[in-house]
C-alpha positions in Angstrom: 2.6 32.7 49.0 0.5 35.9 49.6 -1.2 37.3 46.6 -0.3 40.9 47.7 3.4 40.1 47.4 3.6 38.8 43.8 5.3 40.5 40.9 4.1 39.4 37.5 6.8 39.7 34.8 6.4 39.5 31.1 9.5 38.7 29.0 9.6 39.3 25.2 12.5 37.0 24.4 14.7 37.2 21.3 18.1 35.9 20.4 19.9 39.1 21.2 17.6 40.8 23.7 15.0 40.3 26.4 12.4 43.1 27.0 11.0 43.1 30.5 7.7 44.5 31.8 6.1 43.9 35.1 2.8 44.4 37.0 1.8 44.2 40.6 -1.0 42.0 41.7 -3.4 44.9 42.1 -5.0 46.8 39.2 -2.1 49.2 38.8 -0.5 50.1 35.5 2.0 47.7 33.8 5.4 49.3 33.9 8.4 48.6 31.6 11.5 47.6 33.5 13.9 47.7 30.6 15.9 45.6 28.2 18.8 43.2 28.6 20.9 40.9 26.5 19.7 37.5 25.3 22.2 35.5 27.3 21.5 33.9 30.6 24.4 35.8 32.2 22.8 39.1 31.2 19.4 38.1 32.5 20.9 36.9 35.8 21.9 40.5 36.5 18.4 41.7 36.1 17.1 38.8 38.1 19.3 39.7 41.1 17.8 43.2 41.1 14.3 41.9 41.0 15.0 39.4 43.8 16.1 42.4 45.9 12.6 43.8 45.9 11.6 41.0 48.3 8.6 40.0 46.2 7.6 36.6 44.8 8.5 36.6 41.1 6.3 35.0 38.5 7.7 35.1 35.0 6.3 34.2 31.6 7.4 34.3 28.0 6.2 33.0 24.6 7.3 29.6 23.3 9.7 30.2 20.4 13.1 29.4 18.8 15.0 30.3 22.0 13.8 27.1 23.7 13.4 26.4 27.3 16.8 27.2 28.8 15.5 30.5 30.2 12.6 28.6 31.8 14.8 26.0 33.4 17.2 28.8 34.7 14.3 30.7 36.4 12.9 27.5 37.9 16.3 26.5 39.2 16.6 29.9 41.0 13.4 29.0 42.9 10.9 31.3 41.0 7.7 30.6 39.1 7.7 30.6 35.3 5.5 29.5 32.5 6.1 29.3 28.8 2.9 30.3 26.9 1.4 29.2 23.6 1.6 32.2 21.2 -1.4 31.1 19.2 -3.6 31.2 22.4 -2.6 34.7 23.6 -5.8 36.9 23.5 -5.4 39.7 21.0 -7.7 42.7 20.2 -8.9 42.5 16.6 -8.3 46.3 16.1 -4.7 46.3 17.5 -2.4 46.6 14.5 0.7 47.8 16.3 3.2 45.2 17.5 6.5 46.0 19.2 8.7 44.2 21.7 7.7 46.6 24.5 4.0 46.2 23.8 4.4 42.4 23.7 6.1 42.4 27.1 3.4 44.7 28.5 0.7 42.4 27.3 2.3 39.3 28.7 2.6 40.8 32.1 -1.0 42.1 32.0 -2.5 38.8 30.9 -0.3 36.8 33.4 -1.7 38.8 36.2 -5.3 38.2 34.9 -4.7 34.5 34.6 -5.5 34.4 30.9 -2.4 32.7 29.5 -2.3 29.1 28.4 1.1 27.4 29.3 2.7 24.8 27.1 4.2 21.5 28.3 7.9 21.9 29.0 9.9 18.7 28.9 12.8 18.1 31.1 16.3 18.1 29.6 16.5 14.4 29.0 13.1 14.2 27.4 13.9 17.1 25.2 17.1 15.4 24.0 15.1 12.4 22.8 12.6 14.7 21.2 15.5 16.4 19.3 16.6 13.0 18.1 13.1 12.2 16.9 12.7 15.5 15.1 16.2 15.1 13.5 15.1 11.8 12.1 11.9 13.5 10.7 14.1 16.2 9.1 16.3 13.6 7.6 13.2 11.9 6.1 12.1 15.2 4.5 15.5 15.7 3.1 15.5 12.2 1.6 12.0 12.8 0.0 13.2 16.0 -1.4 16.4 14.5 -2.9 14.4 11.7 -4.5 11.9 14.1 -6.0 14.7 16.2 -7.5 16.3 13.1 -9.1 13.0 12.0 -10.5 12.3 15.4 -11.9 15.7 15.6 -13.5 15.1 12.3 -15.3 11.6 13.2 -16.3 12.9 16.4 -18.0 15.0 14.2 -20.2 12.2 11.7 -20.9 13.8 8.9 -18.8 11.1 6.9 -17.2 11.2 3.9 -14.9 8.7 1.2 -16.1 8.6 -0.7 -12.8 6.0 -0.3 -10.0 8.1 0.0 -6.8 10.2 3.2 -6.8 13.4 3.1 -4.7 13.4 -0.7 -4.4 16.6 -2.6 -5.1 15.4 -3.2 -8.7 14.9 0.5 -9.1 18.3 1.3 -7.8 19.9 -1.2 -10.1 18.0 0.4 -13.0 19.4 3.8 -12.0 22.9 2.4 -12.0 22.8 0.4 -15.2 20.1 1.7 -17.5 20.3 5.5 -17.2 22.4 7.0 -20.0 22.8 10.7 -20.7 24.4 12.2 -23.8 26.5 15.0 -22.2 29.2 14.8 -19.5 27.7 17.7 -17.6 24.4 15.9 -17.3 26.1 12.7 -16.2 27.8 14.7 -13.3 24.4 16.2 -12.3 22.7 12.8 -12.3 25.5 11.3 -10.2 25.4 14.2 -7.7 21.6 13.8 -7.3 22.0 10.1 -6.9 24.7 10.6 -4.3 22.5 12.9 -2.3 19.8 10.3 -2.2 22.2 7.7 -1.0 23.7 9.9 1.6 20.3 11.0 2.9 19.2 7.3 3.1 22.3 6.5 5.2 21.7 9.5 7.5 18.2 8.3 8.1 19.3 4.8 8.9 22.0 6.1 11.3 19.5 8.3 13.1 17.0 5.5 13.5 19.7 3.3 15.1 20.8 6.1 17.4 17.1 6.5 18.5 17.0 2.8 19.3 20.2 2.9 21.3 19.4 6.0 23.3 15.7 5.3 24.1 16.5 2.0 25.8 18.0 3.9 28.7 15.3 6.5 28.8 13.0 6.8 31.8 9.9 6.7 29.4 11.1 3.6 27.5 8.6 1.3 29.3 5.8 3.4 27.8 7.5 3.3 24.3 7.8 -0.5 24.6 4.2 -0.8 25.6 2.8 1.4 22.9 4.6 -0.8 20.3 2.0 -3.5 21.2 -0.4 -1.6 19.0 -0.8 -2.3 15.4 0.9 0.4 13.2 3.0 1.6 16.1 6.6 0.6 15.7 9.7 2.2 17.3 9.6 5.5 15.4 5.9 6.1 16.0 6.1 5.2 19.6 9.2 7.3 20.3 7.7 10.3 18.5 4.4 10.2 20.4 6.1 9.8 23.8 8.9 12.4 23.1 6.4 15.0 22.0 3.9 14.4 24.8 6.1 13.2 27.7 4.0 11.3 30.3 0.7 10.6 28.7 -0.9 10.2 32.1 -0.7 14.0 32.6 -3.9 14.1 30.5 -6.9 13.5 32.7 -8.9 11.7 29.9 -8.5 10.6 26.3 -10.4 13.6 25.0 -7.8 16.0 26.3 -5.1 14.0 24.4 -7.2 14.1 21.2 -7.7 17.8 21.5 -4.0 18.3 22.1 -3.3 16.4 18.9 -5.6 18.7 17.0 -7.7 15.6 15.9 -11.1 16.9 17.2 -13.5 18.4 14.7 -13.8 22.2 14.5 -17.3 23.6 15.3 -19.2 26.8 14.5 -22.6 26.4 16.1 -25.1 29.1 17.1 -28.5 28.6 18.6 -30.2 25.5 17.2 -27.8 25.4 14.3 -24.9 23.0 14.7 -22.0 23.0 12.2 -18.9 20.9 12.5 -16.0 21.2 10.2 -12.6 19.6 9.6 -10.2 18.8 12.4 -8.7 21.8 14.2 -5.0 20.9 13.5 -4.1 23.1 16.5 -2.0 20.4 18.3 1.4 18.9 17.9 1.9 18.3 14.1 4.8 15.9 14.6 2.8 13.5 16.7 -0.3 13.9 14.5 1.6 13.0 11.4 3.0 9.7 12.7 -0.3 8.8 14.3 -2.2 9.2 11.0 0.5 7.1 9.3 0.1 4.3 11.8 -3.7 4.5 11.5 -3.5 3.4 7.8 -2.6 -0.2 9.0 -6.1 -0.7 10.3 -7.5 -1.0 6.8 -6.5 -4.6 6.8 -8.3 -7.4 8.8 -7.4 -7.9 12.4 -4.3 -10.1 12.8 -1.3 -10.5 15.1 1.6 -10.7 12.8 5.0 -12.3 13.6 6.6 -8.8 14.1 3.8 -7.8 16.4 4.1 -11.0 18.3 7.8 -10.3 18.8 7.1 -6.8 20.1 4.5 -8.1 22.5 6.2 -11.2 23.9 7.6 -9.5 27.0 4.6 -7.3 27.8 2.0 -7.9 30.5 -1.3 -9.5 29.5 -3.4 -6.5 30.2 -1.4 -4.4 27.7 -1.7 -7.1 25.0 -5.5 -7.3 25.7 -5.8 -3.5 25.1 -3.8 -3.8 21.9 -6.0 -6.6 20.6 -9.2 -4.8 21.6 -7.9 -1.7 19.7 -7.2 -3.8 16.7 -10.7 -5.4 16.7 -12.5 -2.1 17.1 -10.5 0.0 14.7 -10.4 -2.5 11.9 -14.1 -2.9 12.2 -14.7 0.8 12.3 -12.4 1.3 9.2 -14.5 -1.2 7.2 -17.8 0.2 8.4 -16.9 3.8 7.5 -15.6 2.6 4.1 -18.8 0.8 3.3 -20.7 4.0 4.1 -18.7 5.8 1.4 -16.6 8.0 3.7 -13.4 9.4 2.1 -10.3 7.4 3.1 -8.6 10.5 4.6 -11.7 11.2 6.8 -11.6 7.5 7.9 -8.0 7.4 8.8 -8.2 10.6 10.8 -11.1 9.1 12.8 -9.1 6.0 13.4 -6.0 8.0 14.5 -8.2 9.9 17.0 -9.4 6.6 18.6 -5.9 5.1 18.4 -4.7 8.0 20.6 -7.3 7.0 23.2 -6.0 3.4 23.3 -2.4 4.8 23.7 -3.7 6.8 26.7 -5.2 3.6 28.1 -2.0 1.7 27.8 0.0 4.5 29.4 -2.2 4.2 32.5 -1.0 0.6 32.9 2.8 1.4 32.8 4.7 2.6 35.9 7.4 5.1 35.0 10.1 7.0 36.8 9.2 10.5 38.0 11.0 13.3 36.1 13.7 15.1 38.1 
């Protein structure tokens, strides 16, 4: 492909419209091509006109709620396309005017300059598993919210559970037998709140079973199965990590994976003065959340439990060795940092960061099918 024959095209994509700007590969002005509908059929008409110019087309648009169908359509037609991270698009501090046309112009200009950072775009099958994983996460949030509303309702009426384990079988029996309200309207409200909790719990269980059923035929299931050798990494955590990242071997080293997770410390240093702050939190929040949850298990002494033994029994020895090495190191590190008086949240984030490195090491040992 000759550089002198490339047309850089910025797309500002919305549900109902796509604004198009383009720039030649010399330093000419960015020109606005026009606006079309948000459907692929509308965009295809514009694409055919652009193809007739005889130039190599290079498209880009911001990641957003419209997803990756446009990206896949452009790639299927044999053209180049990237989806860029909105938070990493360079912006002038004094520029306070934002319109769709200006956004499209800026994308075309920055694409030509090579200053845009693309995001990872999963293939259709990987995205389907990711949708399942995120649906399960949404169901969990709905369940937590339903439980909180029920507890708040009972607290307003001075009804308190004296047990220690909320939402255990004992707690549920107490809700059914011991809660008495004076008015019929309040009894209806209580039952509706309780039904919402029950329905949300059933939805969560259904989604977890669907995840188990569908991931077993997934091309990345060998990686999921291998990651489950690690302590604190059961099916949900492993599926979430792999669904959000895809092939972990696309990262050249563990530091890239840690940075992508947003688990590396922020820094504001100048001259001889070095100042590091909290983690950046710029990465994938879904993966970061489950990774930190799994890291809490390393506060206990190293041990291969019966459940972990069952998860490891069909795995190669080298993967089990990495999992045991991770457990020895991370439990020791957790105890050492706790003895130094580090806050527990700081400790668990540090453990999660190193746990990601061990996940990367395991992924290197697992052969997987190449994505179509």
